N, C-alpha and C positions, 0 to 999 in steps of 0.2 A: 504493500500500500504506500509505503514511504517512497518507493521508486516512482510510482505513478504520480505522486505529488510533485516530485522533482521534474519529471518530464512535462507535466502540465505547466509548471512555473516557467520552464525554458520556452515552451510553446507560446506562452503569453508575452514573454519578453522579446520574442523574435521580431515582431513588427517594429519595436522600438529601435533595435539594432539596424534593421533595414532602413528606417527613417533617418537615422543618424548617418548611415553611409550615403544615402541620397543627398542629405544636406551638405556633407563634406564634398561630394562630387559636384554639387551645384556651385559651391564656393570656388572650387578649382576652375570650373568653366567660366566663371564671371570675372576672372582676372583680366586686367587691361591688355589689349593687344600690344605687341612690340611696336616701337616707333615706326611710322611709315617712312621716315627719311633719316639719314645719318646726321644731318646738320640742321641747325635752326633756320638756315636760309637755303634757298634754291636759286642760285645765281643772284638776281636782284630782288626777288620776292621772298617773303618769309614762308616757312613751313609750319605745320602744326606742332612741331617738336618742342617740348618743354622738359628741361632737365630736372633732376631731383633737387630738393631743397638744399641750399648752401653750395650750389655749383656756380662757379665763375667761368664765363666763356669770353675769351679774347679773340677779336676778329681783325683781320687785315684784308682789305678789299682794294684791288688795283685794276684800273682800266687804262690800257695804252692808247695811243693815238690811232687814227684810221689806218688800216693796213695798206691802202693804196697811196698813202702820202709819199711824195718823192724823197728819196734818200733817207728813209726812216726805218729800214729793216723791218718791214711789216708793221710799222707803227711803234715799234719798241723805242726808237729814238724820238718819237713825236711827243707832244704835250700829253701828260697823263693826269688822270684823276685818281685820288687816293682817299680812302676812309679807314680810320682806325677806331675801333669801338670795343666796348665791354658790356656784358650783361650779367646780371646776378639773379639767381632764383631765390627769392625770399620765402616762397612756399613751393610745394611740388607743382602747383598750378598757376603760379604768378611769377613773372620775370620782369625786372626793370632794367633799362639800359641807357647808355650814353655813348655818343660818337662824335667825331669831328671829321669833316670832309673838306678836301682842298677846294672844290668848286664852290664859289661864293663864300668861302671861309665859313662854312656852315657848322653849327652845333645842333645836335638833335637828341631828344629825350624820348624813350620808348617805353611802352607797357604792353605785355603779352599775357593773356589770360586764357586758360583752358576752360571751355564751357562743357564739352562732352567728349568722352573717351570711347573709342572703339573697343569692344570686348572680344576675347578669343572665342567665346561661345557664339558670337554673332547676334546676341540679344540687342546690342547697340552696334549698328553696322558701319558707322563712320565716326570720325572725330571732328569737332568744331572748335575753333580757336579764334579769339579776337586779338588783333594787333593794331596798336595806335602809336603815332609818332608826331611829335611837335618839333619843328625845325626853326632855327633863328639864323637869318642871313647876317653875316658878319662883315660885309663889305662896308668901306667907308662911305659916308653920306649922311646928310641930315636934312631937316626942314629948310635950312638956309639955301641949299643947292637943289632942292626939289627931288632928291632921290628917295628919301624916306621921310614923309611928312610927320609921322609919329613912330614911336617905338613899335607899336602893334603892326605897322606896315612890314616889318621884318619877319613876321611869323607866318608859317605855313603848317598845314595839318594833313595827316594821312590816316585813314581808317580802312581796315581790311578784315573781312570775315573769311577764315580759311577752313574749307570743308575738304577733308582728306580721308582716304581709305587705303589700307594695306590689303591688296587683293591676294597677295601671295608673298612668300619670303623674297621673291625676286622683283615683283612689280608693285609700285605704289603710284597713286595719282591724286591730284588735288585741284579744286576749283576755288578761286578767291575773288569775289567781287570787292570793289574798293571805291572810296570817295576821297578825292583830293581837294583841299581848299587853300587858297592863298588870300591873305587879307588884302594885299595890294597887287593889282595886275595892270598891264597897259590899258589905256583907254579903248573901250569897245570890246574887250574880252570878258568872258565870264570868270567869276572867281572859283567856280566849282567844276570838277570833272569826274564823271563816273567811268569806271573801267572794269574789266574782268580779266583774270589771268588763268591759264591752265598749265600745270606743271606735272612732270612725271619722272620717275627713276626706274631703271631696269638694271638689276645686278647681273653682271656677267662672270663674277668671281666673288669669293667672300669679302674682298676688300676693294673691289672696283665696280663702278656703276656707270651707265650711260645716262645723261640727264638732259631734259628738254624743258624750256620755260617759254611760254607764249603769253604776251600781254596785249590786250586789245582795248584801246579807248572806245567808249560807247558814245558819249556826247562829243560832238564835233567842234573844232575851233577853226577860225579863219587862218590862212597862211600868214606868215610874218612878212615884213617889208621886203625881204630878199626873195620872196616867193617860195620859201621852204614850208613844207607841211608839218603841222603839229599832230597829225592824225595817224602817223605811221605806227604799225604794230611793233612791239618789242619782241624779238626772237633771239633765243640763246640756245646753243647746242654745245655740249661738251662732255667731259668725263669727271667723275669724282673718285678720289682715292682716300680711303678712311681706315683708321685704326680705332682702338677703344677710346682714345682721347683726342685724336686729330681728325680733321677733314680738310682735304685739299681739292678744290674745284678749278678746273682749267677749261676754258670755253671761248667761243667766238660769239659776239653779240653786237647789237646796234644801239644798246643803251650805255651811256657813260655817266649818267647822273648819280648812280649808286643808290641814293635814298629814293623812296617811292614817289614822293611828291614832285621831285625834280624830273624823274623819268616819265611819269605819266602826263605831266603838264607841259613840259618844254622839250621833249625829244623831237628832233627834226631829221634824224638819220633813218634812211630806208635800208633795211637789211639786204635787199636785192638791187639797190641803186649804187651809184658811184660814191665812194667815200663813206659807205654805210656801215661796214664791218670793222670791228676792232677786237683785239685779243684781251681777255681779262682773266683774273684768277682771284679766288677767295681762299684764305687760310684761317682756320679756327683751331683753338686749343682750349680744352676744358680742364678745370681744376676743381676737385671736390674737397670740401672742408668739413 
């Protein structure tokens, strides 16, 4: 009789063990998916990547001159644009950053916030991240010479919503609509510009990937006084080489502004036109504290 009681007790406890196993399995399946990209940026656009709390990322971004410039060795000897920046993860889902850019002697402050994370189980099929940037034009000029009538005339803003998905260990893709705003623009131009970008990465080896970034202005702008168009799409094609703490991107592009608001509002280079292509690279290094 005693043995029957023991068997009955085990039988009654069976569903509880089964429920616990299912609960553990569910927790394992709900882990966040691995990052869709290796770096926090994809050429000139941001990715959805956010690093762990107390991670510092140092960035060096370089754009050479036009490749077809005479006596410039594919633009390497030509006028370059450079940005040096740093970002710090104050939380797992919040990163703040600061950078300086040679073009217009620009300083910029950025904020990146994770809104939604793709899960391994597929219950959340994609990631959504917000990126915002405030830039300050540092060129000389004041109300006296009519360049900047107020301090606020130096400010520009960039907002981007990054929707990314890791389809497989090899392939990731993102779509990122954006809004650019300049407090001061030339007479007759709009202060705002809407655009959308598409970016992808395909891994061909554990540490090497092919990358593509396409940025298309949506709202149109009139050509400038030289007849150059501000409505050209930004196209970048290249390769990325990464390790656990480094990422190196080498590419050809027709964007040389580096920061989003400069590229989307003022790019006049046509990727398929004369003088449109230049060589660029990005180097990032991460430190964990």
